[in-house]
C-alpha positions, -999 to +999 in steps of 0.1 A: -042-384-058-020-395-087-032-385-122-066-375-107-050-346-089-063-311-096-039-287-113-016-265-092-024-235-113-060-223-113-057-187-123-056-165-153-026-144-139+008-147-154+040-126-158+053-118-192+083-140-202+116-122-200+137-124-232+172-111-237+173-082-260+193-101-286+168-129-287+133-134-302+107-160-295+100-176-329+078-206-322+057-221-294+047-257-290+023-270-264+013-305-255-014-304-228-034-330-210-072-324-209-088-307-179-105-324-150-129-350-162-157-373-150-146-409-141-145-434-170-169-463-173-147-489-155-144-466-124-181-457-124-189-495-124-166-499-094-183-469-077-216-486-082-203-517-065-191-496-035-226-480-033-241-514-028-215-524-003-217-493+018-254-487+018-257-505+051-226-490+067-239-464+092-208-442+089-214-437+052-252-433+051-251-397+041-226-401+012-223-437+000-243-431-033-223-428-065-229-392-079-214-400-113-238-411-141-225-435-167-237-413-196-211-387-186-182-411-184-149-395-194-165-361-202-147-328-194-161-312-163-171-276-159-140-270-139-119-288-165-132-263-191-122-234-169-087-249-163-079-248-200-096-215-205-074-199-179-043-217-193-050-200-226-054-166-208-020-172-190-004-180-224-017-148-239-002-128-209+031-147-207+038-145-244+019-113-252+045-099-276+047-132-295+009-135-298+004-099-308+028-104-337+011-136-349-026-126-346-052-125-360-057-163-360-047-181-391-048-220-391-016-220-412+002-200-385-015-213-353-023-250-353-048-267-329-048-305-326-064-329-303-070-367-300-103-378-313-118-379-278-144-354-267-126-342-235-094-333-254-111-315-282-132-295-257-100-287-238-084-273-270-115-252-277-115-239-241-078-230-244-086-212-277-113-191-260-089-179-233-061-173-258-081-155-285-106-137-264-114-104-281-098-114-314-130-125-331-165-112-340-187-138-322-208-127-292-203-102-265-167-115-258-158-112-295-148-149-295-129-165-324-137-198-340-108-222-346-101-253-365-090-283-343-077-312-362-076-348-350-065-382-363-088-413-358-077-431-327-069-462-346-042-443-366-029-416-341+008-425-338+015-390-324-008-385-294-024-420-288+008-438-296+002-468-273-033-475-287-019-480-322+012-500-313+005-538-315+037-546-297+028-524-268-007-538-266+006-574-267+036-572-245+030-543-221-008-540-216-017-577-218+013-600-212+035-579-189+050-604-165+070-579-146+041-557-140+018-586-130+044-597-105+046-562-090+008-560-088+005-593-071+032-584-046+016-550-039-018-566-034-003-591-009+018-566+010-005-535+010-039-535-007-051-567+011-041-553+045-059-520+037-090-538+025-090-560+056-086-531+080-114-511+064-137-542+064-130-548+101-133-511+111-168-508+094-180-543+099-182-551+061-190-586+051-179-602+028-146-584+032-135-559+006-112-571-021-079-553-029-095-540-061-123-525-041-098-508-018-082-493-049-117-482-060-123-464-027-090-444-033-103-434-068-137-424-053-117-403-028-098-386-057-130-377-076-147-366-044-118-341-039-117-331-076-155-325-080-167-315-045-135-306-025-146-333-001-122-352+021-145-363+048-162-391+028-143-418+010-109-403+018-117-405+055-117-444+053-079-442+049-050-431+071-023-409+056+002-437+050-024-458+032-032-429+008+005-425+001+009-462-005-020-464-030-007-433-047+026-451-051+008-481-065-008-459-092+026-445-101+040-480-102+014-490-128+021-459-149+058-464-146+056-499-162+028-491-187+039-457-200+074-449-188+108-462-178+095-496-166+098-509-201+124-501-228+097-499-255+081-469-237+113-449-242+106-450-280+068-445-283+070-407-281+093-407-312+066-397-337+055-368-316+091-355-310+101-361-346+072-340-359+080-312-335+116-311-345+107-313-382+084-284-379+111-263-361+137-272-387+114-262-415+106-229-399+143-221-392+152-225-428+122-205-441+101-234-453+072-231-429+047-205-417+039-224-385+044-202-354+024-221-327+015-258-325-010-265-297-019-301-290-044-315-264-041-351-253-038-374-223-016-382-193-001-411-211+009-388-240+028-366-216+044-396-199+057-410-232+070-375-241+088-368-209+103-404-210+117-399-245+132-366-233+149-384-204+131-364-177+122-376-142+140-409-143+148-423-109+183-438-102+166-468-087+136-483-106+102-482-090+093-515-075+071-527-046+103-533-026+115-498-032+083-482-018+098-472+016+127-455-002+104-438-028+075-430-006+084-393-004+115-390-026+109-400-062+112-381-095+084-400-112+054-388-093+022-385-113+004-362-087+032-337-093+038-342-130+007-356-148-023-342-131-054-328-149-044-300-173-007-308-169+014-296-199+047-293-217+057-261-235+086-258-259+098-222-267+120-218-297+143-187-297+168-172-322+196-151-307+221-128-325+256-133-311+283-106-310+298-118-342+264-114-359+258-151-362+223-163-353+218-193-331+186-212-322+177-224-287+149-245-272+136-239-238+114-266-221+087-260-195+068-287-177+037-274-160+048-239-168+081-243-149+115-243-166+134-276-168+167-287-181+168-315-206+194-341-194+227-335-212+219-299-222+237-282-193+214-252-196+177-246-195+181-228-229+195-257-249+214-250-282+192-264-310+217-287-326+227-300-292+191-308-284+188-328-316+220-346-309+207-357-275+175-370-289+196-388-316+183-421-328+148-414-315+143-390-344+127-400-377+116-433-362+099-461-381+069-464-358+054-494-375+088-513-373+091-504-336+056-516-329+058-550-347+049-578-324 
């Protein structure tokens, strides 16, 4: 279900991280997407259209109504709160020695940050409740209040990078010729056929448009996410059609937020530069920051993994490459950028036999260890990591984003 997929982990259980006896976990960085949310206003408007279209379709008479009110558009769902709460609980268990050394909570030591959007701020707060449960003095659970900082969305170069980049808005979101050609070709080859087949199967007149067929797929995704229901909107598709429209969603994200445009490979530079700067300051004794916990969006994670060189397919995603990429592609949002998806960076110092101390960075995507391309090891030597990021550091964001 693309970026509307539920998280693979929905548990508070986690095993403690295993650390070599000569090493110590010094810092922890998290960039997490918000939890499961309500549809946004554009999707709710489309669902209202579908409600009118399907009200006279006998097959749909028990479920055609749109259950999502406009006043809740984009809000974090109850399940979404719990996803982040359990992620915080898992963090406390996985890194229990680290957290025990760095508690009680001090905003100079443990930083919480979100975008200035309700669902990300609520996600950060839910994570904090899971992480710090029993550490405070509030209520029966002895909860701990935390400070969650945010930057106005018109200025947030770190987590809402595309929204504040005029060049991205002008050349990728609005006047993206390559993407428009891909969309037109996909509509002609796939979405139109799917829309026509559904219209004929259920005697719908006038026929569904390609955009309405895509809306049915989104209604299917939210029916699964909220009600665990596959027998309603999802049942209008066959398996191949679901995979094709999932690919279409990935294709859009690929060109909007990832390797489909060279600019996208630079937009995560402010986020990565700030993380690296905070690590360098700590390693030379100029910072008290031990944990930096950020809560953002699927796009934020896509820009981040792209600048790190992760999940790049050898052959670019296009409509023509769909058969080849149907099942085998690295850039797959349902596997990488689902609700509550996340990236952790663990920073270690290790004492070598000669007594010299070295620093290493270990990256986890969705709480699974990954190797940064070029590192050769999942535990990447710190200077090697910085060398690989290279010219993406200390970027002039405003210069990059000039139209």
